[in-house]
C-alpha positions as a Markdown table, in Angstrom:
| # | Residue | x | y | z |
|---|---|---|---|---|
| 1 | Unk | 106.8 | -21.8 | 193.4 |
| 2 | Unk | 103.4 | -22.6 | 194.7 |
| 3 | Unk | 100.9 | -19.9 | 194.6 |
| 4 | Unk | 98.4 | -20.8 | 197.3 |
| 5 | Unk | 96.2 | -17.8 | 198.0 |
| 6 | Unk | 94.3 | -19.4 | 200.8 |
| 7 | Unk | 97.5 | -19.5 | 202.8 |
| 8 | Unk | 98.0 | -15.8 | 202.4 |
| 9 | Unk | 94.5 | -15.1 | 203.9 |
| 10 | Unk | 95.1 | -17.4 | 207.0 |
| 11 | Unk | 96.4 | -16.2 | 210.3 |
| 12 | Unk | 99.4 | -18.0 | 211.8 |
| 13 | Unk | 97.0 | -19.5 | 214.4 |
| 14 | Unk | 94.6 | -20.7 | 211.8 |
| 15 | Unk | 97.5 | -22.3 | 209.9 |
| 16 | Unk | 98.5 | -24.2 | 213.1 |
| 17 | Unk | 95.0 | -25.5 | 213.5 |
| 18 | Unk | 94.6 | -26.6 | 210.0 |
| 19 | Unk | 95.0 | -30.4 | 209.6 |
| 20 | Unk | 96.9 | -30.2 | 206.3 |
| 21 | Unk | 98.1 | -26.7 | 205.7 |
| 22 | Unk | 99.1 | -25.7 | 202.2 |
| 23 | Unk | 102.1 | -23.4 | 202.2 |
| 24 | Unk | 103.3 | -20.9 | 199.6 |
| 25 | Unk | 106.8 | -19.6 | 198.8 |
| 26 | Unk | 105.6 | -15.9 | 198.8 |
| 27 | Unk | 105.7 | -15.4 | 202.6 |
| 28 | Unk | 103.2 | -12.8 | 203.8 |
| 29 | Unk | 103.7 | -10.2 | 206.5 |
| 30 | Unk | 103.5 | -11.6 | 210.0 |
| 31 | Unk | 104.5 | -15.0 | 209.2 |
| 32 | Unk | 108.2 | -14.8 | 210.3 |
| 33 | Unk | 109.6 | -13.9 | 213.7 |
| 34 | Unk | 111.5 | -10.7 | 214.0 |
| 35 | Unk | 114.9 | -12.5 | 214.5 |
| 36 | Unk | 114.3 | -14.6 | 211.4 |
| 37 | Unk | 113.1 | -11.7 | 209.4 |
| 38 | Unk | 116.1 | -9.6 | 210.3 |
| 39 | Unk | 118.5 | -12.4 | 209.6 |
| 40 | Unk | 117.2 | -12.8 | 206.2 |
| 41 | Unk | 117.3 | -9.0 | 205.5 |
| 42 | Unk | 121.0 | -9.0 | 206.6 |
| 43 | Unk | 121.9 | -11.9 | 204.3 |
| 44 | Unk | 119.9 | -10.6 | 201.4 |
| 45 | Unk | 121.2 | -6.9 | 201.7 |
| 46 | Unk | 124.8 | -8.2 | 202.1 |
| 47 | Unk | 124.6 | -10.3 | 198.9 |
| 48 | Unk | 122.8 | -7.5 | 196.9 |
| 49 | Unk | 125.5 | -5.0 | 198.1 |
| 50 | Unk | 128.2 | -7.3 | 197.0 |
| 51 | Unk | 126.5 | -7.9 | 193.7 |
| 52 | Unk | 126.1 | -4.1 | 193.1 |
| 53 | Unk | 129.9 | -3.7 | 193.8 |
| 54 | Unk | 130.9 | -6.4 | 191.4 |
| 55 | Unk | 128.6 | -5.4 | 188.6 |
| 56 | Unk | 129.4 | -1.6 | 188.9 |
| 57 | Unk | 133.1 | -2.4 | 188.8 |
| 58 | Unk | 133.1 | -4.8 | 185.9 |
| 59 | Unk | 129.8 | -4.3 | 184.0 |
| 60 | Unk | 129.9 | -3.3 | 180.3 |
| 61 | Unk | 127.3 | -1.0 | 178.9 |
| 62 | Unk | 126.3 | -3.5 | 176.2 |
| 63 | Unk | 125.1 | -5.8 | 179.0 |
| 64 | Unk | 122.6 | -3.3 | 180.5 |
| 65 | Unk | 119.9 | -3.9 | 177.9 |
| 66 | Unk | 120.3 | -7.7 | 178.4 |
| 67 | Unk | 119.7 | -7.3 | 182.1 |
| 68 | Unk | 116.6 | -5.4 | 181.4 |
| 69 | Unk | 115.3 | -7.9 | 178.8 |
| 70 | Unk | 116.1 | -10.7 | 181.2 |
| 71 | Unk | 114.2 | -9.1 | 184.1 |
| 72 | Unk | 111.2 | -8.4 | 181.8 |
| 73 | Unk | 111.0 | -11.9 | 180.5 |
| 74 | Unk | 111.3 | -13.4 | 183.9 |
| 75 | Unk | 108.6 | -11.1 | 185.3 |
| 76 | Unk | 106.3 | -11.9 | 182.4 |
| 77 | Unk | 106.9 | -15.6 | 182.6 |
| 78 | Unk | 106.1 | -15.7 | 186.4 |
| 79 | Unk | 102.6 | -14.6 | 185.4 |
| 80 | Unk | 102.1 | -17.9 | 183.6 |
| 81 | Unk | 100.9 | -20.5 | 186.1 |
| 82 | Unk | 100.8 | -24.2 | 185.6 |
| 83 | Unk | 98.4 | -26.4 | 187.6 |
| 84 | Unk | 99.5 | -28.7 | 190.3 |
| 85 | Unk | 97.3 | -31.5 | 191.8 |
| 86 | Unk | 95.5 | -30.4 | 195.0 |
| 87 | Unk | 94.2 | -27.0 | 193.8 |
| 88 | Unk | 97.6 | -25.3 | 193.7 |
| 89 | Unk | 99.7 | -23.9 | 190.9 |
| 90 | Unk | 103.2 | -23.1 | 190.2 |
| 91 | Unk | 105.2 | -20.8 | 187.9 |
| 92 | Unk | 108.8 | -20.0 | 187.0 |
| 93 | Unk | 111.1 | -18.6 | 189.6 |
| 94 | Unk | 113.9 | -17.8 | 187.1 |
| 95 | Unk | 116.9 | -17.6 | 189.4 |
| 96 | Unk | 118.8 | -20.3 | 187.6 |
| 97 | Unk | 117.8 | -18.9 | 184.3 |
| 98 | Unk | 119.0 | -15.5 | 185.2 |
| 99 | Unk | 122.3 | -16.9 | 186.5 |
| 100 | Unk | 122.9 | -18.8 | 183.3 |
| 101 | Unk | 122.2 | -15.8 | 181.1 |
| 102 | Unk | 123.8 | -13.0 | 183.2 |
| 103 | Unk | 126.1 | -14.7 | 185.7 |
| 104 | Unk | 125.4 | -14.9 | 189.4 |
| 105 | Unk | 126.1 | -11.3 | 190.3 |
| 106 | Unk | 124.0 | -9.4 | 187.6 |
| 107 | Unk | 121.4 | -12.3 | 187.8 |
| 108 | Unk | 121.0 | -11.6 | 191.5 |
| 109 | Unk | 120.3 | -8.0 | 190.8 |
| 110 | Unk | 117.7 | -8.8 | 188.2 |
| 111 | Unk | 115.9 | -11.2 | 190.5 |
| 112 | Unk | 116.0 | -8.6 | 193.3 |
| 113 | Unk | 114.3 | -6.1 | 191.1 |
| 114 | Unk | 111.6 | -8.6 | 190.0 |
| 115 | Unk | 110.6 | -9.5 | 193.5 |
| 116 | Unk | 110.7 | -5.7 | 194.7 |
| 117 | Unk | 108.3 | -4.9 | 191.9 |
| 118 | Unk | 106.1 | -7.8 | 192.7 |
| 119 | Unk | 105.8 | -7.0 | 196.4 |
| 120 | Unk | 105.3 | -3.2 | 196.0 |
| 121 | Unk | 103.0 | -3.1 | 193.0 |
| 122 | Unk | 101.1 | -6.5 | 193.2 |
| 123 | Unk | 101.3 | -7.3 | 196.9 |
| 124 | Unk | 102.8 | -10.7 | 196.1 |
| 125 | Unk | 104.5 | -11.3 | 199.4 |
| 126 | Unk | 104.9 | -9.0 | 202.5 |
| 127 | Unk | 107.1 | -6.1 | 202.6 |
| 128 | Unk | 108.5 | -6.7 | 206.0 |
| 129 | Unk | 109.6 | -10.2 | 204.9 |
| 130 | Unk | 110.9 | -9.0 | 201.4 |
| 131 | Unk | 114.3 | -9.9 | 202.5 |
| 132 | Unk | 113.3 | -13.5 | 203.0 |
| 133 | Unk | 111.3 | -13.7 | 199.8 |
| 134 | Unk | 114.3 | -12.3 | 197.8 |
| 135 | Unk | 116.7 | -14.7 | 199.4 |
| 136 | Unk | 114.5 | -17.7 | 199.0 |
| 137 | Unk | 113.2 | -17.3 | 195.5 |
| 138 | Unk | 115.8 | -15.1 | 194.0 |
| 139 | Unk | 119.3 | -15.3 | 195.5 |
| 140 | Unk | 119.3 | -19.1 | 196.3 |
| 141 | Unk | 118.4 | -20.0 | 192.7 |
| 142 | Unk | 120.7 | -17.5 | 191.2 |
| 143 | Unk | 123.9 | -18.3 | 193.1 |
| 144 | Unk | 123.4 | -21.9 | 194.1 |
| 145 | Unk | 121.7 | -22.6 | 190.7 |
| 146 | Unk | 124.4 | -21.1 | 188.6 |
| 147 | Unk | 127.3 | -22.9 | 190.3 |
| 148 | Unk | 125.6 | -26.3 | 190.4 |
| 149 | Unk | 124.8 | -25.8 | 186.6 |
| 150 | Unk | 128.3 | -24.9 | 185.8 |
| 151 | Unk | 129.7 | -27.9 | 187.8 |
| 152 | Unk | 127.3 | -30.4 | 186.0 |
| 153 | Unk | 127.9 | -28.8 | 182.5 |
| 154 | Unk | 131.8 | -29.1 | 183.0 |
| 155 | Unk | 131.5 | -32.8 | 183.9 |
| 156 | Unk | 129.1 | -33.7 | 181.1 |
| 157 | Unk | 130.4 | -31.4 | 178.4 |
| 158 | Unk | 130.9 | -27.8 | 178.7 |
| 159 | Unk | 130.6 | -27.0 | 174.9 |
| 160 | Unk | 127.7 | -29.3 | 174.2 |
| 161 | Unk | 124.0 | -28.8 | 174.4 |
| 162 | Unk | 123.7 | -32.0 | 176.4 |
| 163 | Unk | 126.0 | -30.7 | 179.1 |
| 164 | Unk | 124.3 | -27.3 | 179.2 |
| 165 | Unk | 120.7 | -28.7 | 179.2 |
| 166 | Unk | 121.5 | -31.4 | 181.9 |
| 167 | Unk | 123.3 | -28.8 | 184.1 |
| 168 | Unk | 120.5 | -26.2 | 183.7 |
| 169 | Unk | 117.7 | -28.7 | 184.3 |
| 170 | Unk | 119.2 | -30.2 | 187.4 |
| 171 | Unk | 120.1 | -26.8 | 188.8 |
| 172 | Unk | 116.7 | -25.3 | 188.1 |
| 173 | Unk | 114.9 | -28.3 | 189.9 |
| 174 | Unk | 117.4 | -28.3 | 192.8 |
| 175 | Unk | 117.0 | -24.5 | 193.3 |
| 176 | Unk | 113.2 | -24.7 | 193.8 |
| 177 | Unk | 113.4 | -27.6 | 196.2 |
| 178 | Unk | 116.2 | -26.0 | 198.2 |
| 179 | Unk | 114.3 | -22.7 | 198.3 |
| 180 | Unk | 111.2 | -24.4 | 199.5 |
| 181 | Unk | 113.2 | -26.2 | 202.2 |
| 182 | Unk | 114.7 | -23.0 | 203.4 |
| 183 | Unk | 111.3 | -21.3 | 203.4 |
| 184 | Unk | 109.8 | -24.2 | 205.5 |
| 185 | Unk | 112.7 | -23.9 | 208.0 |
| 186 | Unk | 112.1 | -20.2 | 208.3 |
| 187 | Unk | 108.4 | -20.7 | 209.0 |
| 188 | Unk | 109.3 | -23.6 | 211.5 |
| 189 | Unk | 111.8 | -21.5 | 213.4 |
| 190 | Unk | 109.4 | -18.6 | 213.5 |
| 191 | Unk | 106.8 | -21.0 | 215.1 |
| 192 | Unk | 104.3 | -20.2 | 212.4 |
| 193 | Unk | 104.0 | -23.9 | 211.5 |
| 194 | Unk | 105.8 | -26.8 | 213.2 |
| 195 | Unk | 108.9 | -28.0 | 211.3 |
| 196 | Unk | 107.5 | -31.6 | 211.0 |
| 197 | Unk | 104.5 | -30.1 | 209.2 |
| 198 | Unk | 106.1 | -27.3 | 207.1 |
| 199 | Unk | 109.0 | -29.3 | 205.6 |
| 200 | Unk | 107.0 | -32.1 | 204.0 |
| 201 | Unk | 104.1 | -29.8 | 203.0 |
| 202 | Unk | 106.5 | -27.6 | 201.1 |
| 203 | Unk | 108.8 | -30.3 | 199.6 |
| 204 | Unk | 106.1 | -32.6 | 198.3 |
| 205 | Unk | 104.7 | -29.9 | 196.0 |
| 206 | Unk | 107.9 | -28.2 | 195.1 |
| 207 | Unk | 109.4 | -31.5 | 193.9 |
| 208 | Unk | 106.8 | -31.4 | 191.2 |
| 209 | Unk | 106.9 | -27.6 | 190.7 |
| 210 | Unk | 110.7 | -27.9 | 190.2 |
| 211 | Unk | 110.0 | -30.0 | 187.1 |
| 212 | Unk | 108.0 | -27.2 | 185.6 |
| 213 | Unk | 110.9 | -24.8 | 186.5 |
| 214 | Unk | 113.3 | -27.1 | 184.7 |
| 215 | Unk | 111.2 | -27.4 | 181.6 |
| 216 | Unk | 110.6 | -23.6 | 181.2 |
| 217 | Unk | 114.3 | -22.9 | 181.8 |
| 218 | Unk | 115.3 | -25.4 | 179.0 |
| 219 | Unk | 112.8 | -24.0 | 176.6 |
| 220 | Unk | 114.2 | -20.5 | 177.0 |
| 221 | Unk | 117.8 | -21.6 | 176.9 |
| 222 | Unk | 117.3 | -23.9 | 173.9 |
| 223 | Unk | 116.2 | -20.9 | 171.8 |
| 224 | Unk | 119.1 | -18.9 | 172.8 |
| 225 | Unk | 121.5 | -21.7 | 172.2 |
| 226 | Unk | 120.3 | -22.1 | 168.6 |
| 227 | Unk | 120.1 | -18.4 | 167.8 |
| 228 | Unk | 122.5 | -16.3 | 170.0 |
| 229 | Unk | 124.8 | -18.5 | 172.1 |
| 230 | Unk | 127.1 | -15.5 | 172.5 |
| 231 | Unk | 124.5 | -14.0 | 174.9 |
| 232 | Unk | 125.1 | -16.8 | 177.4 |
| 233 | Unk | 127.3 | -16.0 | 180.3 |
| 234 | Unk | 129.4 | -19.2 | 179.5 |
| 235 | Unk | 129.0 | -19.6 | 175.7 |
| 236 | Unk | 130.2 | -22.8 | 174.0 |
| 237 | Unk | 133.7 | -22.1 | 172.9 |
| 238 | Unk | 133.7 | -23.8 | 169.6 |
| 239 | Unk | 130.7 | -21.8 | 168.4 |
| 240 | Unk | 131.8 | -18.4 | 169.7 |
| 241 | Unk | 135.1 | -16.7 | 169.1 |
| 242 | Unk | 134.4 | -13.5 | 170.8 |
| 243 | Unk | 134.9 | -13.0 | 174.7 |
| 244 | Unk | 132.6 | -15.5 | 176.5 |
| 245 | Unk | 130.6 | -12.9 | 178.3 |
| 246 | Unk | 129.7 | -9.2 | 178.6 |
| 247 | Unk | 129.3 | -9.5 | 182.3 |
| 248 | Unk | 131.7 | -9.9 | 185.3 |
| 249 | Unk | 132.6 | -13.1 | 187.0 |
């Protein structure tokens, strides 16, 4: 996710006048129209409510500490920025990583908590557009990232590191690119930035940032694969004889 602080200080009118605006995934207050903001809130709340229902129904107590550790790790990892040409920087989103470790439902709750803390305590993104930020950076990566990862892993080799690594890397990269595209569309439909400007401005950098997301995701998963593969939501069967997960499907 690009962290471009100049963007957060500009008004929508100033962004429109900029010859080459730099856009960030953390949307500030005032950058989305009321209909778009309400729509993203409805979608985000609906998915979160469904996730709460699924997790409360099926969650096992042993999984609660794992959710807390995952949330803490993703929150801390997001503080580490890597430079991107042009004076911008990126950091881990973590949606795909949360999905791989916890499954899509518990992973969605973890990402929601992370972005709520960021918005309320660190003013990283606006409160009125928190629904959009949770949807873009958390829920898209968790749900879409997990199911894409699972599909790729099943094709290449479900019980092999090659299958898992390929699936996770592709899903992590795609989740960042798709999230940036959705964010650009939201800004364009809100008439904050023209669509023909927002889409390429977001995609160009996030294609690169997605590579960093994939690398960090693989580093974290490779350690877990070697040491505690049973903690994965979909552990390799030949290495794990216990039930494949502590968390609900």
